[in-house]
C-alpha positions, 0 to 999 in steps of 0.5 A, a space after each residue: 907887290 900888291 897894292 896893300 903892301 905898298 899902302 902899308 909901307 907908305 903908311 909906316 913911312 908916314 908914321 915915322 915921319 910924323 913921329 920924327 916931326 913931333 919930336 923935333 917940334 917938342 924939342 924946339 918948343 922946349 928951347 923957347 922958339 915960338 910955335 910958327 918958328 918951331 914948326 918951320 925948323 921941325 919940318 926942315 929937320 924932319 925932311 933932312 932926317 927922312 932923306 938920310 934914312 932913304 939914302 941909307 935904305 937905298 945904299 943898303 939895298 944896292 949893297 945887298 944886290 951887289 952881294 947877291 951877284 
């Protein structure tokens, strides 16, 4: 794998993370939380969502490798 491929994948991951964060932030602000609390909650929820996505990808990868054997 070339460095540009790694950078592109990292960039796509960060873009998705930013998008998820912005969605949570907007949601919390719309619910009436102040900006500081909304940021805190959005960061926490974003971390959980991204961890779940990573777990899914790892599980999918493992299952695919198992199927190839």
